[in-house]
C-alpha positions as CSV (number, residue, x, y, z in Angstrom):
1,M,0.1,0.2,0.0
2,S,1.5,3.2,-0.9
3,K,1.4,6.2,1.6
4,D,-0.5,9.2,1.0
5,P,1.5,12.4,1.6
6,T,-1.3,14.4,3.2
7,P,-0.1,15.8,6.3
8,V,-2.5,14.8,9.5
9,I,-2.5,16.9,12.9
10,L,-4.3,15.4,15.8
11,M,-5.4,17.7,18.7
12,V,-4.5,15.6,21.7
13,G,-3.6,18.5,23.9
14,G,-6.9,18.6,26.0
15,A,-6.9,18.6,29.5
16,G,-10.0,16.1,29.7
17,K,-11.8,17.4,32.4
18,R,-15.1,16.2,31.5
19,L,-13.6,12.7,31.9
20,M,-12.7,13.1,35.4
21,P,-11.5,11.5,37.5
22,L,-10.4,8.8,34.7
23,T,-8.1,11.5,33.7
24,E,-6.3,12.3,36.9
25,H,-3.4,10.6,36.2
26,T,-3.8,9.4,32.7
27,P,-4.0,11.6,29.5
28,K,-7.5,11.3,27.8
29,S,-5.8,10.1,24.7
30,L,-4.5,7.3,26.9
31,L,-7.6,6.0,28.3
32,Q,-8.7,2.4,27.5
33,V,-11.3,1.8,24.9
34,Q,-12.4,-2.0,24.7
35,G,-8.5,-2.9,25.7
36,K,-6.8,-0.4,23.5
37,P,-5.7,3.3,24.2
38,L,-8.1,6.0,22.6
39,L,-5.3,7.6,20.5
40,E,-3.8,4.3,19.2
41,R,-7.5,3.6,17.7
42,M,-7.1,6.8,15.7
43,L,-3.6,6.1,14.7
44,E,-4.5,2.6,13.4
45,F,-7.2,3.8,11.9
46,L,-4.9,6.4,9.8
47,A,-2.5,3.8,9.0
48,D,-5.2,1.5,7.5
49,S,-6.5,4.5,5.4
50,G,-3.0,5.1,4.1
51,Y,-2.0,8.3,5.8
52,H,1.2,8.1,7.7
53,D,2.6,11.8,8.4
54,I,1.1,12.5,11.8
55,H,1.5,15.5,13.8
56,L,0.3,15.2,17.6
57,S,-0.5,18.8,18.8
58,V,0.2,18.3,22.6
59,N,0.7,20.4,25.6
60,N,3.9,20.8,27.9
61,K,3.0,17.8,30.1
62,C,2.8,14.8,27.1
63,H,5.8,12.9,28.3
64,K,3.3,9.9,28.8
65,L,2.1,10.0,25.4
66,R,5.7,10.7,23.8
67,D,6.9,7.6,26.0
68,H,4.0,5.3,24.8
69,F,3.7,6.4,20.9
70,Q,7.5,7.7,20.4
71,D,8.1,8.3,16.5
72,G,5.3,5.9,15.4
73,S,7.4,3.3,13.8
74,K,5.3,0.5,15.9
75,W,2.4,1.5,13.6
76,N,4.1,2.1,10.3
77,L,3.5,6.0,10.8
78,S,5.7,8.9,11.5
79,I,5.0,10.9,14.2
80,S,6.4,14.2,15.2
81,Y,5.0,16.6,18.2
82,L,3.8,20.1,18.2
83,T,4.2,21.3,21.9
84,E,2.2,23.9,23.2
85,E,4.2,25.6,26.1
86,E,1.0,27.5,26.8
87,P,-2.6,27.2,25.5
88,M,-3.1,28.1,22.1
89,G,-6.5,27.1,21.1
90,T,-7.5,24.2,18.9
91,C,-6.2,26.0,15.7
92,G,-2.8,28.3,17.2
93,A,-0.8,25.1,17.5
94,L,-0.7,24.8,13.5
95,R,1.5,27.8,13.5
96,L,4.0,25.1,15.2
97,L,4.4,23.1,11.9
98,P,7.9,22.6,11.0
99,K,7.3,24.1,7.7
100,R,4.3,25.3,5.4
101,P,2.5,22.2,3.4
102,E,2.5,22.4,0.1
103,Q,-1.3,20.6,-0.3
104,P,-4.0,20.5,2.0
105,I,-4.0,19.3,5.6
106,L,-6.5,17.1,7.9
107,V,-6.8,18.4,11.4
108,M,-8.8,16.1,13.5
109,N,-9.8,16.0,17.1
110,G,-7.7,13.2,18.9
111,D,-10.8,12.1,21.2
112,L,-13.0,10.5,18.1
113,I,-13.3,7.0,17.2
114,T,-14.6,7.2,13.3
115,N,-14.3,5.1,10.1
116,I,-14.8,8.3,8.2
117,D,-13.6,8.0,4.2
118,L,-10.6,10.4,4.3
119,D,-9.8,10.0,0.5
120,K,-13.8,10.9,-0.6
121,L,-13.5,13.9,2.0
122,L,-10.5,15.2,0.4
123,K,-11.9,14.7,-3.1
124,L,-14.8,16.8,-2.1
125,H,-12.8,19.5,-0.6
126,A,-10.8,19.7,-4.1
127,D,-14.1,19.7,-6.3
128,K,-15.6,22.5,-3.8
129,K,-12.0,24.7,-4.5
130,A,-12.9,25.7,-1.1
131,L,-10.2,27.2,1.2
132,A,-11.5,24.7,4.1
133,T,-13.6,21.9,4.6
134,V,-15.7,21.1,7.9
135,C,-17.3,17.6,8.6
136,S,-20.6,17.3,10.2
137,F,-22.3,14.7,11.7
138,K,-26.2,14.1,12.1
139,Y,-27.0,14.1,16.1
140,T,-30.4,13.4,17.5
141,A,-31.2,15.2,20.6
142,T,-33.7,14.0,22.9
143,I,-35.2,16.3,25.9
144,P,-35.9,14.0,28.7
145,Y,-39.1,15.8,29.4
146,G,-42.6,16.8,28.1
147,V,-42.7,19.6,26.3
148,V,-45.6,21.9,26.8
149,E,-46.9,24.1,23.6
150,T,-49.5,26.7,24.6
151,V,-51.9,29.3,22.9
152,D,-52.8,32.5,24.7
153,G,-51.9,30.8,27.8
154,M,-54.0,27.3,27.1
155,L,-52.7,24.3,26.6
156,A,-52.4,23.4,22.8
157,S,-50.1,20.2,23.0
158,V,-47.7,17.8,24.9
159,A,-45.1,16.2,23.4
160,E,-43.4,13.5,25.4
161,K,-39.5,13.1,25.3
162,P,-39.5,14.8,21.6
163,T,-36.2,14.4,19.6
164,S,-34.6,16.8,17.0
165,Q,-31.9,16.3,14.7
166,H,-29.0,18.8,14.1
167,W,-25.8,18.6,12.0
168,I,-23.0,19.2,14.4
169,N,-19.5,19.8,13.9
170,A,-17.7,16.6,13.9
171,G,-14.3,17.9,14.9
172,I,-12.4,16.9,11.3
173,Y,-11.5,19.5,9.0
174,V,-9.3,19.9,5.7
175,L,-7.4,23.4,5.4
176,E,-5.5,24.8,2.5
177,P,-2.2,25.9,3.0
178,A,-3.1,29.6,2.3
179,A,-5.7,29.1,5.1
180,L,-2.7,28.8,7.6
181,D,-1.7,32.2,6.9
182,L,-4.9,33.5,8.6
183,I,-3.7,32.6,12.0
184,P,-2.4,35.1,14.1
185,P,1.1,35.2,15.2
186,S,0.6,35.0,18.8
187,G,-2.5,34.1,21.4
188,P,-5.0,31.5,21.5
189,F,-6.7,30.7,18.0
190,D,-9.8,28.4,17.7
191,M,-10.8,26.4,14.8
192,P,-14.6,28.2,14.9
193,D,-12.4,31.7,14.7
194,M,-10.5,29.7,11.6
195,L,-13.8,28.5,9.7
196,Q,-15.3,32.2,10.1
197,L,-12.4,33.6,8.4
198,C,-12.0,31.2,5.8
199,A,-15.9,31.4,4.9
200,A,-15.1,35.1,4.4
201,K,-12.0,34.7,2.1
202,G,-12.6,31.9,0.0
203,G,-15.6,29.7,1.4
204,V,-16.0,26.5,3.6
205,A,-17.4,23.5,2.3
206,V,-19.3,21.0,4.2
207,Y,-18.7,16.9,4.3
208,K,-21.9,15.5,5.5
209,M,-20.8,12.5,7.2
210,T,-22.6,9.0,6.7
211,E,-19.9,6.8,8.3
212,D,-19.6,6.0,12.0
213,W,-18.5,8.7,14.7
214,I,-18.1,8.6,18.2
215,D,-16.7,11.7,20.5
216,I,-15.3,10.1,23.6
217,G,-15.8,13.7,25.4
218,C,-17.6,12.9,28.6
219,L,-17.9,9.9,30.9
220,E,-21.3,8.7,29.2
221,E,-19.6,8.5,25.7
222,Y,-16.6,6.7,27.0
223,H,-18.8,4.1,28.8
224,R,-20.7,3.6,25.7
225,A,-17.8,3.3,23.6
226,N,-16.4,0.5,25.8
227,R,-19.9,-1.1,25.8
228,D,-21.3,-0.9,22.3
229,P,-19.9,-2.1,19.1
230,L,-17.4,-0.1,17.5
231,P,-17.1,1.4,13.9
232,E,-15.7,-1.1,11.5
233,R,-13.1,0.0,9.3
234,K,-11.2,-1.3,6.2
235,V,-7.7,-1.2,5.4
236,K,-7.2,0.9,1.6
237,V,-5.1,-0.5,-0.7
238,R,-3.4,2.0,-2.7
239,S,-2.3,1.4,-6.4
240,T,1.7,2.2,-6.6
241,T,1.4,2.6,-10.3
């Protein structure tokens, strides 16, 4: 299998406060999901998908991550570390890239489990000729109460535990090299700010996911990921000709 040269930046510097007490002594990325560290699952997914140029955006207390993943050769990956000495936000760490990329880059939250087709995502990005692309996932929200509707102070209806669907930000992005020029030289800078600037400068495409997606951001989702079947993924076979 040939290697895709697209750089992939994984954001893994978060403190994992919503996963306390599990993250009191263990980085969120090293929490076990069905017997394997969360970030290891992501790296295996990227390797299976043919993406091997990996940059981990980490904080200055990342020694446990470095000790575990080292240079990535165990997974047939090349891993480097973008180390934040102070919080830079979800996009500011991209200024730590060792050189300006010559092609679009993938940026992903590191606490995801997904089987998204990254080749398809990059093709959509190229077809749309956008400055950035954001992935969205259809999320169903349930209100755990009966919702009361009134007309002129009188009861019109009661809907018991209604649901609604929304396309949410899935934490997976494609950025053109020119988008990196929009990052201010210092201070925290978050991805929503980047997307707003890209929308004004060159447009932002949206990839509506049909693939599986799990965000391990809270204890409920963490326990669900350890209980339910995980997304199936396939190894991509790329032509070397």
